[in-house]
N, C-alpha and C positions, 0 to 999 in steps of 0.2 A: 231815236233810232229810226233810220229810214227803212220802211218796209219793202221798198223796191230792191233792197240789197239782200233780202232773204234768199232768193234763188242762187245767187252767186256765192253767198256764204255757205249754204248747204252743199253746193256743188264742190267748191274747193275743199271744205273740210272732209266731206264723205269721200271724195276722190282721193285725197291724200291718205285718209284712213285705210282705204282699200289697198293702196299701194303698200303702205307700211305693214299692214296685216299680212299681205302676200309675202313680203320680204322676210318678216319674222317667222312665218310658218315655214318658209323655205329653209331658213337657217336651222330651225328645229329639225326638219327632216334630214338635212345633210349632216349636221353635227351629231344628231341622234343615232345615226347609223354606226357610229364608232362603238357604241355599247349596246344597241338594241337592233333586233332584226327588222326588216322592212314591214313584216306583217304587224308587228307590235306598233310601229310608228303609224302605219296606215289606219290602225284600229281607232286612233284618237285624232290623227291629223286630217284624215279625209273628211269627216263631218265638219271640222273647222274650216276646211277649204270651201265647202258649199255655203258657208255663212258669209263669205267675202262678196259673193255675187250680188245679193240683195243690197249691200252697202253701195256698191258701184251703181247699180240700177237706180237707187234712190237719188244718187247724186245727179245723174243724167236727167231724171224726171224733174228734179228741181230746176236744172238749168233750162229746161224747155219753157218754164214759166217766165224766165227773164226775156224770152223772145217776143212776148206778147201773143203771137200766134205760133204754135208748135210747128206749123207747116213751113215756117221760115227757117227751120233748122238746116234744110238743104242748102240754103243760100250761104250758110256759114262755111260750106266746103269749097267755095270759090276762092281763088287766089292762094292755093296751098303753098306756092313757092315764095310768096311775099307777105302774107298775112299771118301775124303772130296768133290771132284768134283762130284761124283755120288750123294752124299747126298744133295748137293746144287741143282742138276738138279731134283732129285725126290721131294725135298721140293717145288720147283717152280712148277712142274707139279701138285702136289697135291693141292697147293694153287689155281692154275688156274682152276683145275677141281672142287674144292669146290666152288670157286666163280661162275663158270658156272652153277653148280647145284643150287646155291642160286638164280642166275638170272632167271633160268627157274622156280623155285618155286614162285618167285615174279610175273613172267610173267603170269603163268597159275594158280596162286593162290593155289598152292599145299600146303597142311598141314595148320595148324592154324598159326596165327601171332606169337604165342609164340614159336612154333617149328621153324619157319623161323628165329626168333631172335636167338635161340640156334645154328642154322646152320651158321648164320652170325658171331656169336661169335667164333665158332670153326674155321671158315675160317680166321678170324682175327688173331687167335692164330697161325695157320699154317703160316700165312704171317710173323709174328714176328719171327718164327723159321726159315722161309726161309731167312730172312735177316741175322739171326745169322749164318746160315750155309754158307752164302755168305761171311760174315766177317771172319769166322773161316778158310775158304779156303786160305785167304791171310795172315793170322797170322802165318807166317813160321819163325822158328828160323834162317834160313839161309838168310832171308831178313829183317834186323833190322828195316828198314823204315816202314815195314808193320806190324811187330810183336810188336804191341803197342795198348794200349787201345783206341787210337784215330781212329783206323780203324773201329771197330763197332760204335763208337760214330758218326763219319762222316756218316756212312751208315744209321743209324737210324734218324739222324737229316735231312739228305737229303730226306728220306721217308716222314717224317712229314711235312717238309716245301713245297716240290714240290707236295706231295699228297693233302695237304690242299688247295694249290693254284689251283690245277687241279679241285677240287670240287668247289672252289670259282668261276672259270670261268664257270663251268656248271650251277651253281645257278644264277650267274649274267646274263647268256644267257637266262634263262627261260622266262623272260617277252617278249622276242622277238620270242620265239619258242612255247609259250603256245597254240597258235592256228594254228601251222604249220600242213598243211595237211599230209606231208610225215611222221611226227612224229606219227600222229594218225593212219596212215596206218601201220606203223612199230610196234606200240604198241597200240593195241585195248584197253587195260586197261586204257591207258592215255585218250582216248576219252571218256570212261565211267565215268571219274572223272571230266568232264567239268562242272558239276553243283556244284562243290565245290566252296565256297566263295573265289574269287580271292584275295580279300583284306586280308584274313586270310593267304593265301599262300604267298602273298608278304610280310607280316609281318614276316612269318617264314623265307623267303629268307633273309630279312634284318637282322634278328637276327643271322642267320647262318653266313652271310658274316661278320658281326661285330665280331663274335668270331673267325672266320678264320683270320681276320685281326689282332686281339689281339694275336693269336697264332704265326703268322709269326713274328710279332714285338718282341714277348717275346723270340722266338727262335734265333733271330739275335745275341744278346750278347753271347748266348751259342755257336753258331757256330764260332763266332770270337775267343772265348776262346780255342776251340778245334783246330782251325787253328793255333793259336799261339803256342800250344804245339806241333802240327805236324811239323810246319816249323821251330820251334825254337830249336829243338834238335840238339846236336852235329853231325857233319858229321861222317859217317861210315868209316871203314878202307878202303873201296873201294868206288870209285865215283859212283854217281847215273848213271843209264843207259842213261838217257837223262836229262840234266841240263836245266830247263826252265829259261829264263831270268826273273828277278824280275818283269818286266812289266806284265807278265802273272799273277803272284800272286796279284799285284795291281788291275789288271782288274778283277780278280775273286772276290776280296773283294768289289771293287766298284760296280759291278753288284749286288752283294748280298745286299749291303746297299741300293742301288737304288730300288731294288725290294721291300725290306721291307718298304722303305720310301713311295713308291707308295701305299702300303697297308695301311700305316698310313693315307695317303690322302683319301683313300677310306672310312676310319672310319670318317673322317671329312665330307665327302660327305654324308654319311649315317646320321650323326647327323644333318646336314643342312636340309636334306629331312624330318627328323622326326619333326624338329622344325616348318617348314613352311607348314607342311601337304601335301607336294607335292610328296608323295611316289610313285604315279603312273605317274608322269610326264615323258614323253619319253626322253626328254633331259637329265634329271638327271639319268635315267636308262642307257642311252647310255654312259654317262661320267663314271658311275661306272663300266660298262663292259670294257671300254677302260683301266681304271686304273688297274682293277683286271687282265685283260689279259696281260697288259704290265708287271705287277709285276711277273706273272707266267713265261713269256718268259725270263725275266731278271734273276730270281732265277734259272730257269732250265739251262740257258746258263752258269750261274756261276757254277752250279753243274757239268756240262759236262767238263768245263775247269778244275775244281778241280779234276775230275776223271782222266783226262789226266795227270795232274801233279802228281797224286797219282801213276799211272802206271810208269811214268817217274822216280819216286824216287826209283825204283828197284835197290838195291845195294847188289847183292849176295855176300856171303862170303862162304869160304870152297871150296870143290871140286865140 
């Protein structure tokens, strides 16, 4: 495993996770308004929104180490009209800036709810473009292993699976953080929503977690199909830069399946709570949090291993 690939691995995985989390949270906010008020949705969605920022910041910090000298970051902005690397960096910066602006608008209640929704949609679109620029950077004719449709497919699937689970962890944590003093001090608007019916908020959390679980389980066969095409192609004329043992591939798939399986168990847990009316039981909430967190860690670790294998598949041809 090449240690010099750590920065790029963390940047791509965390960047895609942040985009996926923002999209999933946006879908929850838009679809949730059909059955819940804006105040109920904001009660749980706004704290989850502020958890996305550190993920993106961690990705950018990791990318700086790939430059050798962080001061070289400004040089990456040259050639914006021709350099795929520059376009990737710019798309990432625009996504982070738009997300930050949306977070401020939510925090200070700037603009109307409709305008904030439009801003969120634009941010999500920029995020989708960001991932595409990231994938296009690696689709080089001189590296056959990367110049394939499986590259953007892997990136988008990683964004949806890890992003959905990141939001799942945030939502599953809410019953234990709803009265946290530090959260109220950090987010005054959260304190102002304490009079919202908590049973309604818990119902929203349960519904969101159920759909997140369904999403992760549905994405599993798609990810396995993409992996089959990626690893099943004939070898290039040149050997890969780093040939990972088959054990790493098996471990990557096993972690992915285990993570999706735990989300399946979380669906069963939610169904059991709905049947016996114990949706507020602390034990059930703690079990659900453990299942969702474990699923998030396993799937994220699988994505990291997969990205190392991706970089190791570098098989340059030509001069």
